[in-house]
BAMITI-865646 format. One record per atom (N, C-alpha, C, O): atom name; residue in one letter; x, y, z. Coordinates in steps of 0.001 Angstrom, whole numbers. Example, Ala and Ser with C-alpha at 12.3 -4.5 7.8 and 13.67 -1.06 7.14 Angstrom:
BEGIN
R/atom/res/u/v/w
R/N/A/13190/-5690/7800
R/CA/A/12300/-4500/7800
R/C/A/13200/-3300/7800
R/O/A/14236/-3319/8465
R/N/S/12850/-2250/7080
R/CA/S/13670/-1060/7140
R/C/S/12900/30/7870
R/O/S/13409/1138/8039
//
This chain:
BEGIN
R/atom/res/u/v/w
R/N/M/996/-1802/-226
R/CA/M/267/-207/-201
R/C/M/628/1310/78
R/O/M/84/2328/504
R/N/L/1616/967/-309
R/CA/L/2949/2172/-313
R/C/L/3105/2793/-1922
R/O/L/4101/2962/-2625
R/N/K/1370/3094/-2201
R/CA/K/1144/3826/-3434
R/C/K/760/5833/-2895
R/O/K/86/6348/-2002
R/N/S/1675/6402/-4082
R/CA/S/1846/7934/-4351
R/C/S/807/8486/-4065
R/O/S/213/9190/-3248
R/N/N/734/7539/-5707
R/CA/N/-435/8381/-6695
R/C/N/-1659/7948/-6224
R/O/N/-1818/7093/-7096
R/N/W/-2776/7842/-5457
R/CA/W/-3726/7270/-5195
R/C/W/-4970/8045/-5811
R/O/W/-5122/9233/-5525
R/N/N/-5944/7328/-6731
R/CA/N/-6985/7667/-7408
R/C/N/-8091/8224/-6456
R/O/N/-9094/7511/-6449
R/N/V/-8149/9294/-5673
R/CA/V/-8909/9722/-5429
R/C/V/-10271/10459/-5560
R/O/V/-10472/11562/-6070
R/N/K/-11521/9267/-4758
R/CA/K/-12962/9801/-5965
R/C/K/-14015/10134/-4450
R/O/K/-13649/9569/-3420
R/N/L/-14662/10597/-4417
R/CA/L/-15509/10864/-3894
R/C/L/-17288/10975/-4052
R/O/L/-17658/11918/-4751
R/N/R/-18276/10182/-3521
R/CA/R/-19428/9651/-4097
R/C/R/-20550/9619/-3327
R/O/R/-20793/9461/-2131
R/N/Q/-21137/9799/-4270
R/CA/Q/-22538/9212/-3073
R/C/Q/-22524/7584/-2492
R/O/Q/-22201/6542/-3063
R/N/P/-23108/7894/-857
R/CA/P/-23189/6278/-5
R/C/P/-24501/5122/-702
R/O/P/-25691/5406/-834
R/N/S/-24001/4140/-971
R/CA/S/-25037/3204/-1822
R/C/S/-25611/1698/-770
R/O/S/-24775/1093/-97
R/N/I/-26647/1398/-777
R/CA/I/-26706/534/61
R/C/I/-25133/-595/390
R/O/I/-24881/-1208/1427
R/N/K/-24166/-534/-1130
R/CA/K/-23249/-1782/-829
R/C/K/-22401/-1464/-28
R/O/K/-21546/-2235/406
R/N/D/-22592/385/448
R/CA/D/-21809/435/2208
R/C/D/-21698/370/3240
R/O/D/-20937/705/4147
R/N/L/-23308/-537/2906
R/CA/L/-23816/-765/3963
R/C/L/-22669/-1314/5388
R/O/L/-22623/-477/6289
R/N/D/-22125/-2116/5533
R/CA/D/-21806/-3189/6038
R/C/D/-20575/-2286/6053
R/O/D/-20089/-2552/7152
R/N/D/-19671/-1247/5401
R/CA/D/-18547/-280/6080
R/C/D/-18767/619/6391
R/O/D/-18067/1605/6627
R/N/L/-20046/388/6461
R/CA/L/-20510/1620/7447
R/C/L/-20632/2076/8822
R/O/L/-20059/2988/9418
R/N/L/-21833/923/9326
R/CA/L/-21652/-55/10236
R/C/L/-20376/100/11174
R/O/L/-20045/879/12068
R/N/G/-19946/-749/10696
R/CA/G/-18121/-1458/10673
R/C/G/-17780/894/11843
R/O/G/-17885/1450/12936
R/N/W/-17374/1148/10354
R/CA/W/-16930/2264/10963
R/C/W/-17864/3941/11767
R/O/W/-17535/4899/12468
R/N/E/-19176/3396/11054
R/CA/E/-19811/4740/12022
R/C/E/-19280/3507/13739
R/O/E/-18379/3956/14448
R/N/N/-19821/2352/14080
R/CA/N/-19769/1906/15425
R/C/N/-18711/1586/16072
R/O/N/-18665/1254/17256
R/N/D/-17464/1708/15016
R/CA/D/-16464/1922/15535
R/C/D/-15795/2198/17797
R/O/D/-15015/3089/18132
R/N/I/-16403/1198/18770
R/CA/I/-15238/2581/19831
R/C/I/-14605/3349/19102
R/O/I/-15059/4359/18565
R/N/L/-13420/2898/19019
R/CA/L/-12430/3352/18856
R/C/L/-12094/4820/18182
R/O/L/-11004/5308/17882
R/N/K/-13523/5379/18044
R/CA/K/-13451/6230/17130
R/C/K/-13936/7073/17715
R/O/K/-13919/8214/17253
R/N/I/-14879/6623/19638
R/CA/I/-15402/7764/20021
R/C/I/-13487/8515/20785
R/O/I/-13632/8514/22007
R/N/D/-12663/8815/20589
R/CA/D/-11902/9020/20774
R/C/D/-11442/10366/20203
R/O/D/-10520/10939/20783
R/N/H/-11950/10872/19217
R/CA/H/-12156/11942/18254
R/C/H/-13441/12186/17640
R/O/H/-13473/12730/16536
R/N/T/-14522/11841/18240
R/CA/T/-15499/12759/18047
R/C/T/-15960/13148/19362
R/O/T/-15656/12563/20401
R/N/D/-17056/14636/19222
R/CA/D/-18363/14097/20655
R/C/D/-19803/13914/21271
R/O/D/-20586/14080/22207
R/N/M/-19508/13397/19895
R/CA/M/-21274/12639/19657
R/C/M/-21303/11338/19121
R/O/M/-21369/10968/17948
R/N/P/-21237/10633/20294
R/CA/P/-20619/8897/19770
R/C/P/-22226/8294/19538
R/O/P/-23126/8297/20378
R/N/V/-22277/7859/18342
R/CA/V/-24137/7241/18665
R/C/V/-23233/6438/17969
R/O/V/-22190/6739/17387
R/N/F/-23862/5250/18138
R/CA/F/-23806/3550/17847
R/C/F/-25164/3382/16581
R/O/F/-26343/3266/16916
R/N/Y/-24740/3398/15274
R/CA/Y/-27100/2869/14734
R/C/Y/-26358/1545/14408
R/O/Y/-25187/1179/14515
R/N/T/-28095/681/13741
R/CA/T/-28646/-157/13796
R/C/T/-27879/-651/11837
R/O/T/-27160/-87/11012
R/N/K/-28669/-2081/11946
R/CA/K/-28522/-2062/10460
R/C/K/-29604/-1572/9889
R/O/K/-29829/-1084/8781
R/N/D/-30109/-1740/10639
R/CA/D/-32082/-661/9735
R/C/D/-31948/990/9719
R/O/D/-32059/1644/8682
R/N/Q/-31667/1626/11162
R/CA/Q/-31122/3027/10663
R/C/Q/-30364/2651/9637
R/O/Q/-30988/2568/8579
R/N/M/-28997/2343/9577
R/CA/M/-28120/2179/8138
R/C/M/-29093/2767/7186
R/O/M/-29295/3894/6732
R/N/V/-29575/1695/7063
R/CA/V/-30471/1426/5174
R/C/V/-31205/2487/5276
R/O/V/-30709/3373/4580
R/N/I/-32464/2948/5982
R/CA/I/-33087/4282/6341
R/C/I/-32395/4995/5775
R/O/I/-32799/5617/4793
R/N/Y/-31086/5108/6266
R/CA/Y/-30233/6467/5910
R/C/Y/-29439/6400/3980
R/O/Y/-28616/7093/3381
R/N/L/-30014/5553/3735
R/CA/L/-28774/4569/2538
R/C/L/-29895/5034/1738
R/O/L/-29990/5736/731
R/N/N/-30627/4492/2412
R/CA/N/-32055/4953/815
R/C/N/-32634/5989/1067
R/O/N/-33657/6118/395
R/N/S/-32380/6992/1914
R/CA/S/-33039/8664/2109
R/C/S/-32674/9862/892
R/O/S/-31913/9803/-74
R/N/N/-33149/10445/1158
R/CA/N/-32827/11562/-307
R/C/N/-31250/12187/666
R/O/N/-31353/12346/1883
R/N/Q/-30130/12431/68
R/CA/Q/-29522/12797/700
R/C/Q/-29150/14367/-113
R/O/Q/-28416/14517/-1090
R/N/D/-29658/15073/390
R/CA/D/-30347/16641/0
R/C/D/-29281/17515/645
R/O/D/-29142/16756/1603
R/N/P/-28406/18502/905
R/CA/P/-28102/18732/2107
R/C/P/-28818/19687/2041
R/O/P/-29349/19712/3152
R/N/F/-29208/20530/1456
R/CA/F/-30415/21478/1683
R/C/F/-31502/21561/1945
R/O/F/-31976/22694/2033
R/N/M/-32476/20225/2214
R/CA/M/-32831/19597/2956
R/C/M/-32522/18898/4505
R/O/M/-32879/19377/5581
R/N/N/-31819/17735/4309
R/CA/N/-30907/17335/5473
R/C/N/-29930/18317/6715
R/O/N/-29932/18021/7910
R/N/G/-29215/19389/6187
R/CA/G/-28287/19751/7086
R/C/G/-27230/19333/7171
R/O/G/-26469/19708/8063
R/N/Q/-26699/17912/5723
R/CA/Q/-25709/17716/6069
R/C/Q/-25818/16205/5229
R/O/Q/-26741/15397/5319
R/N/I/-24844/16117/4568
R/CA/I/-24281/15354/3482
R/C/I/-23058/14442/3455
R/O/I/-21973/14994/3635
R/N/R/-23078/13188/3266
R/CA/R/-21921/12872/2681
R/C/R/-21557/11891/1663
R/O/R/-22319/11278/916
R/N/Y/-20051/11818/1754
R/CA/Y/-19626/11787/397
R/C/Y/-18157/9805/623
R/O/Y/-17168/9793/1355
R/N/M/-18492/8957/1
R/CA/M/-18046/7685/-42
R/C/M/-16476/8215/-447
R/O/M/-16359/8629/-1601
R/N/I/-15202/8232/459
R/CA/I/-13906/8334/-348
R/C/I/-14035/6790/-1036
R/O/I/-14760/5847/-722
R/N/T/-13081/6925/-2047
R/CA/T/-13491/5409/-3026
R/C/T/-11026/5937/-3333
R/O/T/-10460/7028/-3399
R/N/I/-10412/4336/-3415
R/CA/I/-9349/4224/-4313
R/C/I/-9545/3148/-5254
R/O/I/-9727/1976/-4926
R/N/D/-9499/3615/-6516
R/CA/D/-9830/2136/-7449
R/C/D/-10995/1866/-7130
R/O/D/-10891/781/-6557
R/N/D/-12050/2157/-7130
R/CA/D/-13078/2283/-6166
R/C/D/-14022/943/-4798
R/O/D/-15021/302/-4470
R/N/M/-13327/1142/-4672
R/CA/M/-13175/725/-2885
R/C/M/-13045/2203/-2032
R/O/M/-12413/3245/-2205
R/N/S/-14273/1548/-730
R/CA/S/-14928/2759/-60
R/C/S/-13264/2251/606
R/O/S/-12638/1219/364
R/N/I/-12922/3340/1442
R/CA/I/-11655/3293/2376
R/C/I/-12665/4542/3495
R/O/I/-12644/4713/4714
R/N/G/-13337/5106/2567
R/CA/G/-13419/6053/4350
R/C/G/-14407/7183/3803
R/O/G/-14761/6927/2652
R/N/Y/-15003/8485/4369
R/CA/Y/-16202/9325/4475
R/C/Y/-15824/10769/3974
R/O/Y/-14782/10670/3326
R/N/I/-16100/11589/4004
R/CA/I/-15799/12496/4537
R/C/I/-17227/13470/4573
R/O/I/-17892/13013/3643
R/N/D/-18139/14776/5305
R/CA/D/-19281/15003/5879
R/C/D/-19031/16622/5528
R/O/D/-17872/17012/5391
R/N/L/-19626/17116/5454
R/CA/L/-20823/18099/5397
R/C/L/-21729/18416/6354
R/O/L/-22878/18533/5928
R/N/Y/-21572/18590/7501
R/CA/Y/-22482/18695/8402
R/C/Y/-22844/20248/8907
R/O/Y/-22361/21238/8358
R/N/N/-24144/20333/10499
R/CA/N/-24473/21665/10007
R/C/N/-24471/22494/9176
R/O/N/-23856/23516/9482
R/N/F/-24939/22467/8186
R/CA/F/-25193/22884/6108
R/C/F/-26305/23845/6931
R/O/F/-27213/23593/7723
R/N/D/-25799/24997/6372
R/CA/D/-26854/26493/6997
R/C/D/-26565/27210/5525
R/O/D/-25402/27561/5327
R/N/I/-27531/27447/4494
R/CA/I/-27181/27711/3099
R/C/I/-28084/29256/4169
R/O/I/-27056/29890/4408
R/N/V/-28962/29899/4686
R/CA/V/-28575/31678/5075
R/C/V/-27389/32317/5073
R/O/V/-27076/33429/4647
R/N/H/-26285/30800/6025
R/CA/H/-25201/31387/6338
R/C/H/-24309/31015/5390
R/O/H/-23085/31104/5489
R/N/S/-24694/30755/4816
R/CA/S/-23391/29706/3203
R/C/S/-21968/28871/4144
R/O/S/-20847/28903/3635
R/N/R/-22153/28287/5278
R/CA/R/-21220/27180/5746
R/C/R/-21656/26125/5716
R/O/R/-22757/25841/5243
R/N/A/-20461/24956/6477
R/CA/A/-20510/23722/6663
R/C/A/-19857/23279/7527
R/O/A/-18701/23609/7265
R/N/G/-19888/22438/8874
R/CA/G/-18975/21916/8610
R/C/G/-18068/20489/7791
R/O/G/-18583/19887/6848
R/N/V/-16433/20057/8451
R/CA/V/-15799/19186/7839
R/C/V/-16590/18021/9083
R/O/V/-17159/18379/10114
R/N/G/-16413/16652/8617
R/CA/G/-15743/15537/8946
R/C/G/-14968/14366/8258
R/O/G/-15361/13468/7514
R/N/I/-14360/14520/8502
R/CA/I/-13807/13111/7965
R/C/I/-13072/11513/8502
R/O/I/-12437/11277/9530
R/N/F/-13485/10511/7263
R/CA/F/-12827/9494/8830
R/C/F/-12315/8188/7706
R/O/F/-13211/7693/7023
R/N/I/-10928/7669/7539
R/CA/I/-10032/7331/6599
R/C/I/-9911/5902/7460
R/O/I/-9775/6064/8673
R/N/E/-9945/4477/6962
R/CA/E/-9719/3572/7257
R/C/E/-8404/3629/8398
R/O/E/-8108/4804/8615
R/N/K/-7908/3061/8850
R/CA/K/-6303/2710/9476
R/C/K/-5425/2634/8681
R/O/K/-4451/3382/8767
R/N/K/-5556/1602/7586
R/CA/K/-4450/941/6882
R/C/K/-4966/2127/5751
R/O/K/-5703/1655/4886
R/N/F/-4789/3064/5673
R/CA/F/-5042/4442/4630
R/C/F/-4490/5540/4971
R/O/F/-4333/6549/4283
R/N/R/-4017/5238/6663
R/CA/R/-4094/6911/6650
R/C/R/-2753/7493/6955
R/O/R/-2418/6916/7989
R/N/K/-1796/8331/6613
R/CA/K/-1553/8882/6658
R/C/K/-264/8974/4997
R/O/K/930/9228/4844
R/N/K/-1129/8693/4322
R/CA/K/-692/8733/2436
R/C/K/-1293/10015/1522
R/O/K/-1027/10351/368
R/N/G/-1996/10455/2281
R/CA/G/-2220/11717/1727
R/C/G/-3388/11795/942
R/O/G/-3716/12684/156
R/N/I/-4271/10235/1402
R/CA/I/-5475/9953/717
R/C/I/-6716/10961/1617
R/O/I/-7793/11086/1032
R/N/A/-6611/11445/2577
R/CA/A/-7099/12484/3238
R/C/A/-7750/14282/2817
R/O/A/-8768/14959/2963
R/N/N/-6330/14389/2217
R/CA/N/-5708/15760/1588
R/C/N/-6496/15797/298
R/O/N/-6538/16733/-501
R/N/K/-6742/15334/267
R/CA/K/-6854/15005/-1814
R/C/K/-7927/14839/-1784
R/O/K/-8377/15265/-2847
R/N/A/-9357/14119/-662
R/CA/A/-10495/14103/-516
R/C/A/-11000/15134/-27
R/O/A/-12024/15676/-442
R/N/L/-10115/15601/1182
R/CA/L/-10405/17226/1791
R/C/L/-10388/18364/267
R/O/L/-10985/19429/114
R/N/K/-9718/17830/-423
R/CA/K/-9335/19247/-1204
R/C/K/-10600/18919/-2436
R/O/K/-11250/19662/-3171
R/N/T/-10576/17906/-2296
R/CA/T/-12079/16727/-3549
R/C/T/-13584/18149/-2814
R/O/T/-14332/18950/-3375
R/N/L/-13330/17751/-1353
R/CA/L/-14204/18339/-848
R/C/L/-15264/20117/-699
R/O/L/-16382/20618/-589
R/N/I/-13440/20438/-841
R/CA/I/-13504/21996/-791
R/C/I/-13879/22698/-2050
R/O/I/-14362/23830/-2067
R/N/E/-13507/21598/-3645
R/CA/E/-14171/22148/-4335
R/C/E/-15175/22502/-4966
R/O/E/-15434/23461/-5693
R/N/I/-16015/21149/-4421
R/CA/I/-17592/20947/-4497
R/C/I/-18011/22194/-3381
R/O/I/-18326/23267/-3895
R/N/S/-18030/22103/-1912
R/CA/S/-18343/23688/-1747
R/C/S/-18395/24836/-1946
R/O/S/-19059/25657/-1314
R/N/N/-17326/25122/-3330
R/CA/N/-17108/26209/-3435
R/C/N/-17991/26546/-5149
R/O/N/-18658/27479/-5596
R/N/K/-17559/25319/-5635
R/CA/K/-18340/25251/-7102
R/C/K/-19826/24716/-7225
R/O/K/-20699/25131/-7988
R/N/E/-19895/23843/-6428
R/CA/E/-20893/23232/-6728
R/C/E/-22239/23880/-5394
R/O/E/-23424/24073/-5664
R/N/L/-21711/24054/-4276
R/CA/L/-22781/24021/-3002
R/C/L/-22780/25770/-2519
R/O/L/-23485/26425/-1751
R/N/L/-21564/26108/-3437
R/CA/L/-21648/28085/-3609
R/C/L/-21698/28680/-1629
R/O/L/-22377/29474/-977
R/N/L/-20438/27628/-1319
R/CA/L/-20634/28117/562
R/C/L/-19490/28929/982
R/O/L/-18323/28745/634
R/N/N/-19946/29879/1792
R/CA/N/-18906/30491/2296
R/C/N/-17832/30181/2738
R/O/N/-16679/30473/2421
R/N/Q/-18276/29556/3512
R/CA/Q/-16863/28839/4033
R/C/Q/-17766/27901/4609
R/O/Q/-18938/27955/4983
R/N/L/-16520/26664/4559
R/CA/L/-16131/26127/6170
R/C/L/-15574/25800/7336
R/O/L/-14525/26436/7430
R/N/F/-15840/24769/8772
R/CA/F/-15286/25010/9582
R/C/F/-15206/23285/10334
R/O/F/-16018/22366/10447
R/N/A/-13948/23470/10680
R/CA/A/-14021/22119/11154
R/C/A/-13846/22226/13158
R/O/A/-13551/23252/13770
R/N/E/-14015/21420/13524
R/CA/E/-13847/21262/15273
R/C/E/-12999/19953/15814
R/O/E/-13437/18821/16017
R/N/V/-11650/20449/15987
R/CA/V/-10476/19173/16362
R/C/V/-10472/18943/17566
R/O/V/-10639/20045/18089
R/N/F/-10400/18330/18198
R/CA/F/-9942/17146/19739
R/C/F/-8359/18478/19745
R/O/F/-7740/18160/18729
R/N/Q/-7990/19053/20069
R/CA/Q/-6669/19601/20674
R/C/Q/-5912/18045/20367
R/O/Q/-5224/18312/19382
R/N/S/-5797/17332/20520
R/CA/S/-5396/16070/21246
R/C/S/-4957/15420/19825
R/O/S/-3999/14649/19793
R/N/N/-5640/15730/18719
R/CA/N/-5607/14609/17246
R/C/N/-4953/15510/16451
R/O/N/-5504/16373/15766
R/N/K/-3273/15224/16581
R/CA/K/-2888/16002/15400
R/C/K/-2599/15754/14176
R/O/K/-1829/16516/13590
R/N/A/-3360/14211/13273
R/CA/A/-3157/14500/12654
R/C/A/-4497/15302/12072
R/O/A/-4135/16140/11246
R/N/A/-5547/15290/12211
R/CA/A/-6545/16112/11566
R/C/A/-6056/17314/11749
R/O/A/-6239/18090/10810
R/N/I/-5467/17730/12705
R/CA/I/-5080/19506/12658
R/C/I/-3668/19545/11527
R/O/I/-3548/20260/10532
R/N/S/-3083/18932/11853
R/CA/S/-2043/19004/10557
R/C/S/-2947/18510/9202
R/O/S/-2314/18458/8147
R/N/L/-4245/18182/9171
R/CA/L/-4821/17844/7165
R/C/L/-4853/19532/7277
R/O/L/-4037/20199/6641
R/N/F/-6284/20415/8494
R/CA/F/-6825/21414/7813
R/C/F/-6057/22461/7655
R/O/F/-6291/23327/6812
R/N/E/-4354/22498/9025
R/CA/E/-4342/22927/8035
R/C/E/-3350/23380/7056
R/O/E/-3129/24554/6761
R/N/H/-2766/22324/6573
R/CA/H/-2221/21896/5218
R/C/H/-3039/22353/4427
R/O/H/-2645/23216/3643
R/N/A/-4594/21861/4387
R/CA/A/-6256/23019/3242
R/C/A/-6193/23543/3514
R/O/A/-7345/23974/3550
R/N/G/-5357/24485/4115
R/CA/G/-5845/26414/4784
R/C/G/-5999/26446/5433
R/O/G/-5217/27159/6063
R/N/F/-7380/25660/6450
R/CA/F/-7926/26108/7343
R/C/F/-7451/26508/8150
R/O/F/-6562/25865/8708
R/N/K/-7855/27860/8619
R/CA/K/-6264/28430/10395
R/C/K/-7268/28448/11076
R/O/K/-8471/28340/10836
R/N/L/-6447/28650/12283
R/CA/L/-7042/27913/13364
R/C/L/-7179/29681/13838
R/O/L/-6383/30619/13802
R/N/N/-8833/29515/14346
R/CA/N/-9825/31051/14637
R/C/N/-10383/30586/16018
R/O/N/-11163/31470/16373
R/N/G/-10332/29488/17061
R/CA/G/-10507/29832/18224
R/C/G/-10409/28570/19415
R/O/G/-9361/27937/19540
R/N/L/-11425/28328/20131
R/CA/L/-10268/27326/21178
R/C/L/-11337/27403/22055
R/O/L/-11541/28523/22524
R/N/K/-12030/26558/22378
R/CA/K/-13148/25912/23461
R/C/K/-12328/25374/24530
R/O/K/-11946/24223/24319
R/N/K/-12037/25787/25384
R/CA/K/-11217/25037/27064
R/C/K/-12528/23671/27428
R/O/K/-13735/23571/27206
R/N/Q/-11574/22873/28026
R/CA/Q/-12488/21612/28521
R/C/Q/-13782/21780/27717
R/O/Q/-14594/22664/27993
R/N/W/-13899/21176/27022
R/CA/W/-15357/21507/25944
R/C/W/-15673/19614/25715
R/O/W/-16796/19136/25553
R/N/I/-14172/18687/25770
R/CA/I/-14788/17377/25812
R/C/I/-14064/16443/26967
R/O/I/-13015/15820/27124
R/N/R/-15468/16785/27783
R/CA/R/-15239/15272/28484
R/C/R/-14599/13421/27644
R/O/R/-14900/12566/26810
R/N/K/-13372/13876/28885
R/CA/K/-13333/12713/28635
R/C/K/-12526/11846/29664
R/O/K/-11348/11890/30020
R/N/Q/-13864/10823/30110
R/CA/Q/-13682/10522/31736
R/C/Q/-13400/11046/32448
R/O/Q/-14439/11068/33108
R/N/E/-12544/11747/33110
R/CA/E/-11496/12321/33943
R/C/E/-11075/13922/34159
R/O/E/-10801/14726/35050
R/N/A/-11226/13808/32632
R/CA/A/-10116/14830/32263
R/C/A/-10832/15624/31290
R/O/A/-11253/14869/30414
R/N/Y/-11096/16631/31108
R/CA/Y/-10782/17576/29633
R/C/Y/-10304/17769/28881
R/O/Y/-9098/17943/29055
R/N/E/-10877/17896/27399
R/CA/E/-9875/18230/26776
R/C/E/-10500/19380/25144
R/O/E/-11362/19467/24270
R/N/D/-9619/19831/25540
R/CA/D/-9377/21850/24835
R/C/D/-10101/21047/23219
R/O/D/-9597/20014/22778
R/N/L/-11677/21947/22305
R/CA/L/-11583/22037/21001
R/C/L/-10892/22950/20346
R/O/L/-11123/24158/20389
R/N/L/-10007/22403/19705
R/CA/L/-9678/23340/18385
R/C/L/-11054/23965/17181
R/O/L/-11908/23133/16874
R/N/F/-11127/24889/16795
R/CA/F/-12016/25804/15844
R/C/F/-11030/25705/14698
R/O/F/-9805/25610/14768
R/N/F/-11565/25733/13968
R/CA/F/-10951/26376/12234
R/C/F/-11886/26325/11898
R/O/F/-12901/25912/12458
R/N/Q/-11545/27226/9745
R/CA/Q/-11930/27765/9290
R/C/Q/-11320/28016/8201
R/O/Q/-10190/28487/8328
R/N/L/-11819/27802/6868
R/CA/L/-11891/28162/5969
R/C/L/-12511/29095/4933
R/O/L/-13680/28970/4567
R/N/M/-11553/30185/4401
R/CA/M/-12995/31044/4080
R/C/M/-12829/30542/2582
R/O/M/-11784/30075/2129
R/N/N/-13956/30697/1915
R/CA/N/-13507/30273/221
R/C/N/-14229/31343/-817
R/O/N/-14658/31211/-1963
R/N/T/-14160/32655/257
R/CA/T/-14226/33461/-956
R/C/T/-13151/34221/-526
R/O/T/-12728/35143/-1223
//
């Protein structure tokens, strides 16, 4: 897997992604990087995959990240706000595909979509202070650190700061 020129594409999720999405969404280790740990049943995921994926109606949209037609993660726009022309970005890459530049390519593609198709003014990302890989990813893509939420995330008996990044598209 030391390929340097991955053919990274984004596409809408489909029912063929059911098993991958269930595994990724319900991975207990993901809790280290999300402030909203939610676990989904197969029925809930089937309903989601068969639903309308319109960000203007749903306030979010997910794209599957693929290489050579194989799904290896997803990237989301959430809190899609058409009035204020902004959305949050979340990304997940399967562990064996991390640190290979794939997330960077997926994020750049999402930025293009948000500019050209969705006409968003800005994107934002909220990142745990301990998530050095995500911090590096967003900074490399041009996001600027624009805020700090002190002790925002409770982790067992301790609290962690949450960093707020923004990318202005205009």
